[in-house]
N, C-alpha and C positions, 0 to 999 in steps of 0.2 A: 411446377404444381402452380396453380391459379391462386390468386389471393382472394379469399370470399369477399372481403369489403369491396376490392378493386373491381369484381364482376358485376358488382350492382352500382357501379358510378356510370355515369355519362361521359363521352369524351371531355366534357368542361369540368368533370369531377363532382358533379352533382349526383345525387341519389336518383335511382330510377325508381319510379312509381308505378309498381308492376301493375296494380289493380285499375288506375287511370289509363295506363297505356292499351291495356286490354279494351277496355271500353272504347277508347278513341279509336282502336283498329276495326273493331266491330262497326263503329257510326261510319267510319269513312269508307270502309268496304261496301257499305249498303248504298253509299251515294253514287255507285256506278253502277246499280241494279237496272236493269230494262224497265221493270215495273215500278210502280209506286207500292212501297211496303205499307198498306193500310193498316196490317195487324202485326203484334209481336209475331204471331206465326208465321205470316209472310217472310218477316225479318230473319227468323231464326232458320227457316229453311234455306234461305239465299245464303246464309254463312256458314251452313251444315252445322247446326247444333239444336238441340232441344229447346223449347221454350223456357223451360225451368232453367236451363244453363243460362242461357241470355237473361234472363230475369236477374239472376244470381250475379252475373257479371255487372250489371247496372247497379244492383244494390251495395255490391263490394266496392264499386268506384265512388259512391255518393250520390247516384243519379237515378229517380225512380224509372223502372223501365217505360212507362207511358211517356214521361217526360224525354226521356231518349229516344223513344220513336218520333215524337214530333220533331225534335231536334234534326234527327237523322232525314226525315221526311223533308224538313225545309233546306237542309244543305244540299240535299239531291236536287230538289226544284230549282235552287240557285244554280248549282254546278250546270244542270240540263239548259235551264232558261239561257243563262249565259251564252252557250255554245249554239243553242238552236234559235236564239234572238226572240225567246218567246216571254212572256210574263211567268212568275213562278206559279200562278193559279193554273196556268195551261199544262203544267206537268204534274199537278196533283191529281190522284184518282178518287175525286170527291162527286158526289150526286148533284150538289146544289151550290150556288154561290156563295149562300151564307155560310156553309162549312169552311169553305175556301177561305173565305174573310177572317172567320173565327181562327182558323190555324195560324194564316198568317199574322194577326193582332197578337196571338199568344207568343209568336216567335219575332215580333218587333218588325215585321215585313210589310205592314198594312200599307205603308207610302210605296214599297215597291210594286204593290198590287195596282196601286192607281195611279202611279206616275211612270212605270217602267224602268226607274233608276235602280238599277241593281248593287246593292251593296256588295263589296268583296268579302272574302272569308273572314277576315280582322274586324271590318264593321259591323258584319252580322253577329260575330260573337261578342262583340262590345254592346252591341244593341241589344242582343235579346235578352230577356228576363225569366228566361226557364230555368237556367243553370246559374248558382251563384258561387259555387264552390270552384277555386281556382284550379285545382290539380286538374279536373278532367277538360277545363278548358284549354290549358296549356298543353296538354298531351296531345288533345286535338289539333292544335295550331302546330304542333311539332310533327304530328303524324302527316298531316296534309300537306307540310312544306317539305317533308323528306324527298329526296331525288327519285326514289323508287315510283313515286305517284307520277 
């Protein structure tokens, strides 16, 4: 028989933060999407859930859905830009440069837009100003560095 408390602990003995982990899984899953998820609907369809469920998962993790979408798009742009040798703005599905600059500025990536110097995941998560809550950022770092990725 399993120990209920033991089942909720990580291998290091720290508690699992289920809401933050579920949010991080959704964000990280979307970073490998072939198309830029411009809307919550695009993102929800790709991860196989309704928009309302996606919104609920974001809220319960303490990150507004639109903020989550911007972070997701920026992480995806960074991942693809690094692999393809492009600027993050080249990966975003935007219709005008002004929109790309606005998104990149929100995410603290405007320097990467102009210089081509791409930050790694940790530098991006440290630099971005969209999410200030520690648990979702910690969960995202853990999910991104897990061996299955």
